FIRO-216384 format. One record per residue: chain; residue number from 1; x, y, z of N, C-alpha, C, CB in turn. Coordinates in steps of 0.2 Angstrom, whole numbers, plus 5000, padded with zeros to 4 digits. Atoms other than C-alpha are relative to their C-alpha. Glycine has a CB too. Layout:
% residues N
+-------+------+--------+---------+------+---------+----------+-------+--------+---------+------+---------+----------+-------+
| chain | resi | n.east | n.north | n.up | ca.east | ca.north | ca.up | c.east | c.north | c.up | cb.east | cb.north | cb.up |
+-------+------+--------+---------+------+---------+----------+-------+--------+---------+------+---------+----------+-------+
|     A |  NUM |      X |       Y |    Z |       X |        Y |     Z |      X |       Y |    Z |       X |        Y |     Z |
...
+-------+------+--------+---------+------+---------+----------+-------+--------+---------+------+---------+----------+-------+
***
This chain:
% residues 185
+-------+------+--------+---------+------+---------+----------+-------+--------+---------+------+---------+----------+-------+
| chain | resi | n.east | n.north | n.up | ca.east | ca.north | ca.up | c.east | c.north | c.up | cb.east | cb.north | cb.up |
+-------+------+--------+---------+------+---------+----------+-------+--------+---------+------+---------+----------+-------+
|     A |    1 |   4996 |    5005 | 4995 |    4964 |     5101 |  5103 |   5008 |    5000 | 4998 |    4996 |     4991 |  5000 |
|     A |    2 |   4993 |    5002 | 5000 |    4983 |     5100 |  5105 |   5001 |    4994 | 4997 |    5002 |     5001 |  5006 |
|     A |    3 |   4999 |    5006 | 5003 |    4989 |     5088 |  5093 |   5002 |    4993 | 5005 |    5005 |     5001 |  4994 |
|     A |    4 |   4997 |    5005 | 4995 |    5000 |     5079 |  5107 |   4995 |    4999 | 5004 |    5007 |     5002 |  5003 |
|     A |    5 |   5005 |    5001 | 4996 |    4986 |     5080 |  5118 |   4995 |    4993 | 4996 |    4996 |     5007 |  5001 |
|     A |    6 |   5006 |    5003 | 5004 |    4974 |     5072 |  5105 |   5003 |    4992 | 4998 |    4999 |     5004 |  4992 |
|     A |    7 |   4996 |    5006 | 5000 |    4987 |     5058 |  5101 |   4999 |    4996 | 5006 |    5007 |     5000 |  4998 |
|     A |    8 |   4999 |    5004 | 4993 |    4990 |     5053 |  5119 |   4994 |    4998 | 5002 |    5004 |     5005 |  5006 |
|     A |    9 |   5007 |    5001 | 4998 |    4970 |     5052 |  5122 |   4998 |    4994 | 4996 |    4996 |     5008 |  4998 |
|     A |   10 |   5003 |    5004 | 5005 |    4968 |     5042 |  5106 |   5005 |    4992 | 5002 |    5000 |     5004 |  4991 |
|     A |   11 |   4995 |    5005 | 5001 |    4984 |     5031 |  5106 |   5004 |    4998 | 5006 |    5004 |     5002 |  4994 |
|     A |   12 |   4997 |    5002 | 4994 |    4992 |     5032 |  5124 |   5007 |    5003 | 5000 |    4999 |     4992 |  5001 |
|     A |   13 |   4994 |    4997 | 4999 |    5007 |     5039 |  5131 |   5007 |    4997 | 4996 |    5001 |     4999 |  5005 |
|     A |   14 |   4993 |    5002 | 5002 |    5019 |     5028 |  5123 |   5000 |    5000 | 4994 |    5003 |     4994 |  5001 |
|     A |   15 |   4999 |    4997 | 5005 |    5014 |     5034 |  5106 |   5002 |    5006 | 4999 |    4995 |     4999 |  4997 |
|     A |   16 |   4999 |    4993 | 5000 |    5017 |     5051 |  5110 |   5008 |    5000 | 5001 |    4996 |     5004 |  5006 |
|     A |   17 |   4994 |    5001 | 5000 |    5034 |     5045 |  5116 |   5004 |    4997 | 4994 |    5002 |     4997 |  5005 |
|     A |   18 |   4996 |    5002 | 5006 |    5038 |     5035 |  5100 |   5000 |    5007 | 4995 |    4996 |     4993 |  4996 |
|     A |   19 |   5000 |    4993 | 5005 |    5033 |     5052 |  5089 |   5005 |    5004 | 5003 |    4993 |     5005 |  5000 |
|     A |   20 |   4994 |    4996 | 4995 |    5045 |     5062 |  5102 |   5007 |    4999 | 4996 |    5001 |     4996 |  5008 |
|     A |   21 |   4995 |    5001 | 5001 |    5059 |     5052 |  5097 |   5003 |    4997 | 4994 |    5003 |     4998 |  5004 |
|     A |   22 |   5000 |    5002 | 5009 |    5055 |     5048 |  5078 |   5002 |    5007 | 4996 |    4992 |     4997 |  4997 |
|     A |   23 |   4999 |    4996 | 5004 |    5058 |     5059 |  5063 |   4995 |    5006 | 4999 |    5001 |     4996 |  4995 |
|     A |   24 |   5005 |    4995 | 5001 |    5051 |     5076 |  5063 |   4994 |    5000 | 5004 |    4998 |     4999 |  4994 |
|     A |   25 |   5007 |    5002 | 4996 |    5039 |     5074 |  5078 |   4995 |    5006 | 5000 |    5001 |     4999 |  5008 |
|     A |   26 |   5004 |    4996 | 5000 |    5031 |     5091 |  5077 |   4996 |    4998 | 4993 |    5004 |     5007 |  5001 |
|     A |   27 |   5003 |    5002 | 5007 |    5027 |     5087 |  5059 |   4994 |    4993 | 5001 |    5007 |     4997 |  4993 |
|     A |   28 |   5003 |    5007 | 4999 |    5022 |     5069 |  5062 |   4994 |    5000 | 5005 |    5006 |     4995 |  5003 |
|     A |   29 |   5005 |    5000 | 4994 |    5011 |     5072 |  5078 |   4994 |    5004 | 4996 |    5003 |     5004 |  5007 |
|     A |   30 |   5006 |    4995 | 5002 |    4999 |     5085 |  5068 |   4997 |    4994 | 4994 |    5003 |     5010 |  4996 |
|     A |   31 |   5002 |    5006 | 5004 |    4999 |     5071 |  5054 |   4996 |    4995 | 5002 |    5004 |     4996 |  4997 |
|     A |   32 |   5003 |    5005 | 4997 |    4994 |     5058 |  5065 |   4993 |    5002 | 5003 |    5004 |     4998 |  5005 |
|     A |   33 |   5005 |    4997 | 4998 |    4981 |     5068 |  5074 |   4994 |    5002 | 4996 |    5001 |     5005 |  5003 |
|     A |   34 |   5005 |    4999 | 5006 |    4973 |     5074 |  5058 |   4997 |    4993 | 4998 |    5004 |     5003 |  4992 |
|     A |   35 |   5003 |    5007 | 5003 |    4971 |     5056 |  5053 |   4995 |    4997 | 5005 |    5007 |     4994 |  4998 |
|     A |   36 |   5005 |    5003 | 4993 |    4964 |     5050 |  5070 |   4992 |    5004 | 4999 |    5005 |     5004 |  5009 |
|     A |   37 |   5007 |    4996 | 5000 |    4950 |     5065 |  5069 |   4996 |    4997 | 4994 |    5002 |     5009 |  5000 |
|     A |   38 |   5004 |    5002 | 5006 |    4946 |     5060 |  5051 |   4998 |    4993 | 5000 |    5004 |     5001 |  4994 |
|     A |   39 |   5002 |    5007 | 5000 |    4946 |     5041 |  5054 |   5001 |    4997 | 5007 |    5005 |     4996 |  4995 |
|     A |   40 |   5001 |    5002 | 4991 |    4941 |     5039 |  5073 |   4999 |    4992 | 5001 |    4991 |     5004 |  5004 |
|     A |   41 |   5002 |    5006 | 5000 |    4939 |     5020 |  5070 |   5010 |    4998 | 5003 |    4996 |     4997 |  4990 |
|     A |   42 |   4993 |    4999 | 4997 |    4960 |     5021 |  5070 |   5002 |    5002 | 5007 |    5002 |     5005 |  4997 |
|     A |   43 |   4999 |    4997 | 4992 |    4960 |     5029 |  5089 |   5000 |    4996 | 5005 |    4995 |     5004 |  5002 |
|     A |   44 |   4999 |    5005 | 4996 |    4964 |     5014 |  5097 |   5007 |    4998 | 5003 |    4995 |     4995 |  4998 |
|     A |   45 |   4992 |    5003 | 4997 |    4980 |     5009 |  5108 |   5003 |    4995 | 4996 |    4999 |     4996 |  5008 |
|     A |   46 |   4998 |    5005 | 5002 |    4981 |     4994 |  5098 |   5003 |    5001 | 4992 |    4995 |     4996 |  5001 |
|     A |   47 |   4997 |    4996 | 5007 |    4986 |     5005 |  5081 |   5006 |    5004 | 5001 |    4995 |     5005 |  4995 |
|     A |   48 |   4995 |    4994 | 4999 |    4998 |     5016 |  5090 |   5007 |    4998 | 4995 |    5002 |     5000 |  5010 |
|     A |   49 |   4994 |    5002 | 5005 |    5014 |     5006 |  5083 |   5001 |    5000 | 4994 |    5002 |     4995 |  5001 |
|     A |   50 |   4999 |    4998 | 5007 |    5011 |     5006 |  5066 |   4998 |    5007 | 4998 |    4996 |     4996 |  4996 |
|     A |   51 |   5001 |    4993 | 5001 |    5003 |     5023 |  5065 |   5005 |    5004 | 5001 |    4995 |     5003 |  5003 |
|     A |   52 |   4994 |    4996 | 4998 |    5017 |     5032 |  5074 |   5006 |    4998 | 4995 |    5002 |     4998 |  5008 |
|     A |   53 |   4996 |    5002 | 5005 |    5029 |     5023 |  5063 |   4998 |    5003 | 4994 |    5000 |     4993 |  4999 |
|     A |   54 |   5004 |    4999 | 5007 |    5019 |     5027 |  5047 |   5000 |    5009 | 5001 |    4991 |     4997 |  5000 |
|     A |   55 |   5001 |    4992 | 5000 |    5017 |     5046 |  5053 |   5007 |    5003 | 4999 |    4996 |     5004 |  5008 |
|     A |   56 |   4992 |    4999 | 5000 |    5037 |     5047 |  5055 |   5003 |    5000 | 4993 |    5003 |     4995 |  5005 |
|     A |   57 |   4997 |    5002 | 5007 |    5040 |     5039 |  5038 |   4996 |    5004 | 4994 |    4999 |     4991 |  4999 |
|     A |   58 |   5002 |    4996 | 5006 |    5029 |     5047 |  5025 |   4992 |    5003 | 5002 |    5000 |     4995 |  4993 |
|     A |   59 |   5007 |    4995 | 5000 |    5013 |     5059 |  5023 |   4996 |    4997 | 4995 |    5001 |     5008 |  4998 |
|     A |   60 |   5004 |    5003 | 5003 |    5008 |     5048 |  5009 |   4998 |    4994 | 5002 |    5002 |     4999 |  4995 |
|     A |   61 |   5004 |    5006 | 4998 |    5006 |     5033 |  5017 |   4993 |    5002 | 5005 |    5005 |     4995 |  5004 |
|     A |   62 |   5006 |    4998 | 4995 |    4995 |     5042 |  5031 |   4994 |    5002 | 4995 |    5003 |     5007 |  5004 |
|     A |   63 |   5006 |    4997 | 5005 |    4985 |     5050 |  5015 |   4996 |    4994 | 4998 |    5003 |     5004 |  4993 |
|     A |   64 |   5002 |    5006 | 5002 |    4982 |     5032 |  5009 |   4995 |    4998 | 5007 |    5007 |     4994 |  4998 |
|     A |   65 |   5003 |    5003 | 4995 |    4977 |     5027 |  5026 |   4993 |    5005 | 5001 |    5006 |     4999 |  5007 |
|     A |   66 |   5005 |    4996 | 5001 |    4965 |     5041 |  5026 |   4994 |    4999 | 4995 |    5002 |     5006 |  4999 |
|     A |   67 |   5004 |    5002 | 5006 |    4958 |     5037 |  5010 |   4997 |    4993 | 5001 |    5003 |     5001 |  4993 |
|     A |   68 |   5004 |    5006 | 4998 |    4954 |     5020 |  5015 |   4995 |    4999 | 5006 |    5006 |     4994 |  5002 |
|     A |   69 |   5006 |    5000 | 4994 |    4944 |     5025 |  5031 |   5001 |    4995 | 5003 |    4993 |     5000 |  4998 |
|     A |   70 |   5000 |    5004 | 4996 |    4940 |     5012 |  5041 |   5003 |    4994 | 4998 |    4993 |     4999 |  5001 |
|     A |   71 |   4997 |    5005 | 5002 |    4946 |     4999 |  5030 |   5009 |    5000 | 5002 |    4998 |     4999 |  4993 |
|     A |   72 |   4992 |    5001 | 4998 |    4965 |     5003 |  5035 |   5000 |    4997 | 5007 |    5004 |     5007 |  5001 |
|     A |   73 |   5000 |    5004 | 4994 |    4960 |     4996 |  5052 |   5003 |    4992 | 4998 |    4993 |     5001 |  5003 |
|     A |   74 |   4998 |    5009 | 5002 |    4960 |     4978 |  5043 |   5007 |    5000 | 4998 |    4995 |     4997 |  4992 |
|     A |   75 |   4992 |    5003 | 5004 |    4977 |     4980 |  5034 |   5004 |    5002 | 5006 |    5003 |     5004 |  4992 |
|     A |   76 |   4995 |    4999 | 4995 |    4986 |     4988 |  5050 |   5000 |    4994 | 5005 |    4999 |     5007 |  5003 |
|     A |   77 |   4999 |    5006 | 4995 |    4982 |     4971 |  5059 |   5003 |    4994 | 4998 |    4994 |     4997 |  5003 |
|     A |   78 |   4996 |    5004 | 5005 |    4991 |     4962 |  5046 |   5005 |    4996 | 5005 |    5004 |     5004 |  4993 |
|     A |   79 |   4994 |    5004 | 4998 |    5002 |     4947 |  5054 |   5006 |    5000 | 4995 |    4998 |     4993 |  5001 |
|     A |   80 |   4994 |    4999 | 5006 |    5010 |     4946 |  5036 |   4995 |    5001 | 4994 |    5007 |     4992 |  5000 |
|     A |   81 |   5005 |    4998 | 5005 |    5003 |     4951 |  5020 |   4998 |    4995 | 4996 |    5003 |     5005 |  4995 |
|     A |   82 |   5003 |    5005 | 5003 |    4990 |     4942 |  5012 |   4999 |    5000 | 4993 |    4996 |     4999 |  5002 |
|     A |   83 |   4998 |    5000 | 5008 |    4990 |     4936 |  4994 |   4995 |    5006 | 4997 |    4998 |     4991 |  4996 |
|     A |   84 |   5005 |    4994 | 5002 |    4983 |     4952 |  4984 |   4995 |    4997 | 4996 |    5005 |     5005 |  4996 |
|     A |   85 |   5006 |    5003 | 5006 |    4966 |     4949 |  4975 |   4998 |    5007 | 4999 |    4993 |     4994 |  5003 |
|     A |   86 |   5000 |    4992 | 5004 |    4964 |     4965 |  4964 |   4993 |    4999 | 4994 |    5008 |     5001 |  4995 |
|     A |   87 |   5006 |    5000 | 5006 |    4949 |     4970 |  4953 |   4994 |    4996 | 5001 |    5004 |     4997 |  4992 |
|     A |   88 |   5006 |    5004 | 5000 |    4934 |     4961 |  4949 |   4993 |    5005 | 5002 |    5002 |     4993 |  5007 |
|     A |   89 |   5006 |    4995 | 4999 |    4922 |     4976 |  4952 |   4997 |    5003 | 4995 |    5001 |     5006 |  5006 |
|     A |   90 |   5003 |    4996 | 5006 |    4912 |     4987 |  4941 |   5004 |    5005 | 4999 |    4993 |     5002 |  5001 |
|     A |   91 |   4993 |    4996 | 5001 |    4927 |     4998 |  4941 |   5006 |    4997 | 5001 |    5000 |     5005 |  5003 |
|     A |   92 |   4995 |    5005 | 4998 |    4941 |     4985 |  4940 |   5006 |    5006 | 5001 |    5001 |     4994 |  4994 |
|     A |   93 |   4993 |    4997 | 4999 |    4955 |     4999 |  4937 |   4999 |    5005 | 5008 |    5002 |     5006 |  4992 |
|     A |   94 |   5001 |    4997 | 4992 |    4949 |     5010 |  4953 |   5001 |    4995 | 5005 |    4991 |     5003 |  5000 |
|     A |   95 |   4998 |    5006 | 4994 |    4949 |     4993 |  4962 |   5007 |    4999 | 5001 |    4997 |     4993 |  4998 |
|     A |   96 |   4992 |    5001 | 4999 |    4966 |     4989 |  4958 |   5003 |    5006 | 5003 |    5003 |     4998 |  4993 |
|     A |   97 |   4996 |    4994 | 4997 |    4973 |     5007 |  4964 |   4999 |    4999 | 5006 |    4999 |     5006 |  4999 |
|     A |   98 |   5002 |    5000 | 4993 |    4963 |     5005 |  4979 |   5002 |    4994 | 5004 |    4993 |     5001 |  5001 |
|     A |   99 |   4998 |    5006 | 4999 |    4969 |     4987 |  4981 |   5008 |    5001 | 5002 |    4998 |     4997 |  4993 |
|     A |  100 |   4993 |    4999 | 4999 |    4987 |     4992 |  4978 |   5003 |    5005 | 5006 |    5002 |     5002 |  4995 |
|     A |  101 |   5000 |    4995 | 4995 |    4987 |     5007 |  4989 |   5000 |    4996 | 5007 |    4994 |     5006 |  5000 |
|     A |  102 |   5003 |    5004 | 4993 |    4979 |     4996 |  5004 |   5007 |    4996 | 5001 |    4992 |     4995 |  5000 |
|     A |  103 |   4996 |    5005 | 4999 |    4993 |     4982 |  5001 |   5007 |    5003 | 5002 |    4999 |     4996 |  4994 |
|     A |  104 |   4993 |    4997 | 4997 |    5008 |     4995 |  5002 |   4999 |    5003 | 5007 |    5002 |     5007 |  4995 |
|     A |  105 |   5002 |    4998 | 4993 |    5000 |     5003 |  5017 |   5003 |    4993 | 5005 |    4992 |     5001 |  5001 |
|     A |  106 |   4998 |    5006 | 4996 |    5001 |     4986 |  5025 |   5007 |    4997 | 5000 |    4997 |     4995 |  4998 |
|     A |  107 |   4993 |    5002 | 5002 |    5018 |     4981 |  5018 |   5003 |    5004 | 5005 |    5004 |     5000 |  4992 |
|     A |  108 |   4997 |    4994 | 4996 |    5025 |     4997 |  5025 |   4999 |    4999 | 5008 |    4998 |     5007 |  4997 |
|     A |  109 |   5001 |    4999 | 4993 |    5018 |     4997 |  5042 |   5003 |    4992 | 5003 |    4990 |     5000 |  5002 |
|     A |  110 |   4996 |    5006 | 4997 |    5024 |     4978 |  5045 |   5008 |    5001 | 4999 |    4998 |     4993 |  4995 |
|     A |  111 |   4993 |    4997 | 5001 |    5041 |     4985 |  5038 |   5001 |    5004 | 5006 |    5000 |     5005 |  4992 |
|     A |  112 |   4999 |    4995 | 4996 |    5041 |     4999 |  5049 |   5001 |    4999 | 5007 |    4996 |     5004 |  4999 |
|     A |  113 |   5000 |    5004 | 4994 |    5037 |     4989 |  5065 |   5004 |    4995 | 4999 |    4994 |     4999 |  5003 |
|     A |  114 |   4994 |    5005 | 5001 |    5051 |     4977 |  5060 |   4995 |    4993 | 5002 |    5008 |     5002 |  5006 |
|     A |  115 |   5004 |    5007 | 5001 |    5038 |     4963 |  5057 |   5001 |    4996 | 4994 |    4993 |     5000 |  5001 |
|     A |  116 |   5000 |    5002 | 5007 |    5043 |     4961 |  5039 |   5009 |    5002 | 4998 |    4993 |     5004 |  4995 |
|     A |  117 |   4993 |    4999 | 5002 |    5062 |     4959 |  5035 |   5000 |    5003 | 4992 |    5005 |     4993 |  5002 |
|     A |  118 |   4999 |    4997 | 5008 |    5069 |     4966 |  5018 |   4999 |    4996 | 4996 |    5007 |     5002 |  4999 |
|     A |  119 |   5003 |    5004 | 5005 |    5068 |     4952 |  5008 |   4993 |    4998 | 4998 |    5001 |     4996 |  5000 |
|     A |  120 |   5007 |    5002 | 5001 |    5050 |     4948 |  5012 |   4996 |    5006 | 4999 |    4997 |     4998 |  5007 |
|     A |  121 |   5003 |    4994 | 5002 |    5047 |     4966 |  5009 |   5000 |    5000 | 4992 |    5004 |     5007 |  5003 |
|     A |  122 |   5000 |    5000 | 5007 |    5053 |     4964 |  4992 |   4996 |    4995 | 4996 |    5008 |     4999 |  4999 |
|     A |  123 |   5004 |    5006 | 5002 |    5045 |     4947 |  4989 |   4992 |    5004 | 4999 |    5000 |     4993 |  5007 |
|     A |  124 |   5006 |    4997 | 5000 |    5028 |     4956 |  4995 |   4998 |    5005 | 4994 |    4999 |     5004 |  5006 |
|     A |  125 |   5002 |    4995 | 5005 |    5029 |     4971 |  4984 |   5000 |    4997 | 4993 |    5006 |     5007 |  5000 |
|     A |  126 |   5001 |    5003 | 5008 |    5033 |     4959 |  4968 |   4994 |    4996 | 5000 |    5007 |     4995 |  4998 |
|     A |  127 |   5006 |    5004 | 5001 |    5018 |     4949 |  4972 |   4994 |    5003 | 4998 |    4999 |     4997 |  5006 |
|     A |  128 |   5007 |    4995 | 5001 |    5006 |     4964 |  4973 |   5002 |    5002 | 4993 |    4999 |     5007 |  5007 |
|     A |  129 |   4999 |    4999 | 5007 |    5015 |     4969 |  4956 |   4997 |    4995 | 4996 |    5007 |     5001 |  4997 |
|     A |  130 |   5004 |    5006 | 5002 |    5009 |     4953 |  4950 |   4993 |    4998 | 4999 |    5002 |     4996 |  5005 |
|     A |  131 |   5009 |    5001 | 5000 |    4991 |     4953 |  4955 |   4997 |    5007 | 4996 |    4997 |     5000 |  5009 |
|     A |  132 |   5003 |    4993 | 5004 |    4991 |     4972 |  4949 |   5000 |    4999 | 4992 |    5005 |     5006 |  5000 |
|     A |  133 |   5000 |    5000 | 5008 |    4997 |     4968 |  4932 |   4995 |    4994 | 4996 |    5007 |     4998 |  4999 |
|     A |  134 |   5005 |    5004 | 5001 |    4987 |     4952 |  4931 |   4993 |    5003 | 4999 |    5001 |     4995 |  5006 |
|     A |  135 |   5007 |    4998 | 4998 |    4971 |     4961 |  4937 |   4999 |    5006 | 4994 |    5000 |     5004 |  5009 |
|     A |  136 |   5000 |    4996 | 5005 |    4975 |     4975 |  4925 |   4998 |    4998 | 4992 |    5006 |     5003 |  5001 |
|     A |  137 |   4998 |    5002 | 5007 |    4979 |     4966 |  4910 |   4991 |    4994 | 4999 |    5009 |     4994 |  4999 |
|     A |  138 |   5007 |    5002 | 5002 |    4962 |     4956 |  4912 |   4994 |    5005 | 5000 |    4997 |     4996 |  5005 |
|     A |  139 |   5005 |    4995 | 5000 |    4952 |     4972 |  4916 |   5000 |    5002 | 4992 |    5002 |     5005 |  5005 |
|     A |  140 |   4999 |    4996 | 5008 |    4958 |     4979 |  4897 |   4999 |    4997 | 4994 |    5006 |     5003 |  4999 |
|     A |  141 |   5000 |    5006 | 5008 |    4960 |     4963 |  4887 |   4993 |    4998 | 4996 |    5002 |     4990 |  5002 |
|     A |  142 |   5005 |    5000 | 5003 |    4942 |     4960 |  4884 |   5000 |    4993 | 4995 |    4999 |     5007 |  4997 |
|     A |  143 |   5001 |    5005 | 5005 |    4940 |     4949 |  4868 |   5006 |    5002 | 4995 |    4993 |     5000 |  4997 |
|     A |  144 |   4995 |    4998 | 5004 |    4957 |     4956 |  4861 |   5005 |    4994 | 5000 |    5003 |     5007 |  5004 |
|     A |  145 |   4996 |    5006 | 5001 |    4972 |     4946 |  4858 |   5003 |    4997 | 5007 |    5006 |     5002 |  4995 |
|     A |  146 |   4997 |    5003 | 4996 |    4979 |     4933 |  4869 |   5006 |    5005 | 5003 |    5001 |     4994 |  4998 |
|     A |  147 |   4995 |    4996 | 4998 |    4991 |     4943 |  4881 |   5003 |    4998 | 5007 |    4998 |     5006 |  5001 |
|     A |  148 |   4996 |    5002 | 4994 |    5005 |     4938 |  4895 |   5004 |    5005 | 5000 |    5004 |     4994 |  4999 |
|     A |  149 |   4995 |    4997 | 4998 |    5016 |     4950 |  4905 |   5006 |    4996 | 5001 |    4997 |     5003 |  5005 |
|     A |  150 |   4994 |    5003 | 4998 |    5033 |     4945 |  4908 |   5003 |    5006 | 5005 |    5005 |     4998 |  4993 |
|     A |  151 |   4998 |    4996 | 4996 |    5041 |     4953 |  4924 |   5008 |    4999 | 4999 |    4997 |     4999 |  5007 |
|     A |  152 |   4991 |    4999 | 5002 |    5060 |     4959 |  4921 |   5002 |    5003 | 5006 |    5003 |     5005 |  4992 |
|     A |  153 |   4997 |    4996 | 4995 |    5072 |     4967 |  4933 |   4999 |    4998 | 5007 |    4998 |     5006 |  5000 |
|     A |  154 |   5002 |    5002 | 4993 |    5069 |     4967 |  4951 |   4994 |    4999 | 5001 |    5001 |     5005 |  5005 |
|     A |  155 |   5007 |    5002 | 4999 |    5051 |     4964 |  4949 |   5000 |    4992 | 4999 |    4993 |     5003 |  4996 |
|     A |  156 |   5000 |    5006 | 5001 |    5055 |     4948 |  4941 |   5005 |    4995 | 5004 |    5001 |     5000 |  4995 |
|     A |  157 |   4994 |    5003 | 4996 |    5069 |     4944 |  4953 |   4996 |    4999 | 5007 |    5006 |     5006 |  5001 |
|     A |  158 |   5003 |    5001 | 4993 |    5055 |     4946 |  4968 |   5004 |    5005 | 5004 |    5000 |     4992 |  5004 |
|     A |  159 |   4997 |    4995 | 4996 |    5065 |     4962 |  4974 |   4998 |    5007 | 5000 |    5006 |     4999 |  4998 |
|     A |  160 |   5002 |    4993 | 5000 |    5055 |     4977 |  4972 |   5001 |    5004 | 5006 |    4993 |     5000 |  4999 |
|     A |  161 |   5002 |    4996 | 4994 |    5056 |     4991 |  4984 |   4995 |    5006 | 4999 |    5007 |     5003 |  5003 |
|     A |  162 |   5004 |    4995 | 5000 |    5047 |     5005 |  4988 |   4999 |    5005 | 4993 |    5002 |     5003 |  5005 |
|     A |  163 |   4998 |    4994 | 5006 |    5055 |     5017 |  4975 |   5001 |    4996 | 4992 |    5010 |     5003 |  5003 |
|     A |  164 |   4998 |    5004 | 5007 |    5056 |     5004 |  4961 |   4995 |    5000 | 4997 |    5001 |     4993 |  5000 |
|     A |  165 |   5006 |    5002 | 5006 |    5048 |     5004 |  4944 |   5000 |    4993 | 4999 |    5001 |     5003 |  4991 |
|     A |  166 |   5002 |    5007 | 5001 |    5041 |     4989 |  4936 |   5002 |    5000 | 4992 |    4992 |     4997 |  5002 |
|     A |  167 |   4998 |    5001 | 5006 |    5050 |     4983 |  4920 |   4997 |    4994 | 4997 |    5008 |     5001 |  4999 |
|     A |  168 |   5005 |    5004 | 5002 |    5038 |     4973 |  4910 |   5001 |    4998 | 4991 |    4992 |     5003 |  5001 |
|     A |  169 |   4999 |    5000 | 5007 |    5039 |     4965 |  4893 |   4991 |    4996 | 4998 |    5009 |     4996 |  4998 |
|     A |  170 |   5005 |    5002 | 5002 |    5021 |     4961 |  4884 |   5001 |    4994 | 4994 |    4997 |     5005 |  4999 |
|     A |  171 |   5000 |    5004 | 5004 |    5020 |     4946 |  4875 |   4992 |    4998 | 4997 |    5004 |     4994 |  5004 |
|     A |  172 |   5006 |    5001 | 5001 |    5004 |     4942 |  4864 |   5000 |    4996 | 4993 |    4996 |     5007 |  4999 |
|     A |  173 |   5002 |    5003 | 5006 |    4997 |     4932 |  4851 |   4994 |    5003 | 4995 |    4998 |     4994 |  5001 |
|     A |  174 |   5007 |    4997 | 5003 |    4987 |     4940 |  4837 |   5003 |    5008 | 4997 |    4993 |     5001 |  5007 |
|     A |  175 |   4998 |    4992 | 5002 |    4987 |     4958 |  4830 |   5002 |    5003 | 5003 |    4995 |     5003 |  4998 |
|     A |  176 |   4994 |    4995 | 4996 |    5001 |     4969 |  4834 |   4997 |    5006 | 5002 |    5005 |     5003 |  4995 |
|     A |  177 |   5004 |    4992 | 4998 |    4989 |     4985 |  4833 |   4995 |    4998 | 5005 |    4996 |     5003 |  4994 |
|     A |  178 |   5007 |    5001 | 4993 |    4976 |     4976 |  4845 |   5003 |    5000 | 5005 |    4995 |     4994 |  5000 |
|     A |  179 |   4997 |    5002 | 4994 |    4989 |     4970 |  4856 |   5003 |    5007 | 5004 |    5006 |     4994 |  4998 |
|     A |  180 |   4998 |    4994 | 4998 |    4997 |     4988 |  4857 |   4995 |    5005 | 5004 |    5002 |     5003 |  4993 |
|     A |  181 |   5005 |    4998 | 4995 |    4980 |     4995 |  4861 |   4999 |    4999 | 5006 |    4995 |     5000 |  4998 |
|     A |  182 |   5003 |    5004 | 4993 |    4976 |     4984 |  4875 |   5007 |    5003 | 5005 |    4999 |     4990 |  4999 |
|     A |  183 |   4994 |    4999 | 4996 |    4995 |     4986 |  4882 |   5002 |    5006 | 5003 |    5005 |     5000 |  4997 |
|     A |  184 |   5001 |    4994 | 4999 |    4993 |     5004 |  4881 |   4995 |    5003 | 5007 |    4999 |     5003 |  4995 |
|     A |  185 |   5007 |    4997 | 4996 |    4977 |     5005 |  4891 |   5003 |    4999 | 5008 |    4991 |     4996 |  4997 |
+-------+------+--------+---------+------+---------+----------+-------+--------+---------+------+---------+----------+-------+
***
């Protein structure tokens, strides 16, 4: 099926109009049609605004939506980013990665549809980094030395953006070699 027709039948003519006026419309519509084919739960007019915004903005974000499958529907209906809860499964590091990806997708969808301003995006991304660092430290520390992570730079100031790295400082109480092993995991 023609990707324009596929998007129109799934999300409506308004979505097609948004794609046509957005960046790289011919690329964005193919990306979006592929996502809708792979995750049919998203083929509903209620998802048109965030999906068209994401399709024009980032191939990577649509790949995240695809990897999340039907879970992406929950993220795309957020009114505001919830407090991130990460880890806590049999494979905590994989759970953290998946949770971070889902939260970035939700934050970006809110941002790209003008439902979250830039200071709120920075706070949400910083809160997500807080939760990820805490969950990762919990996952690897075990019975090792007591450790804490101190957020520095934009992260510490609650001003992360999508391209930010995170500057951090590990503080430990105990054996330096063991603390280094935990920190490097």
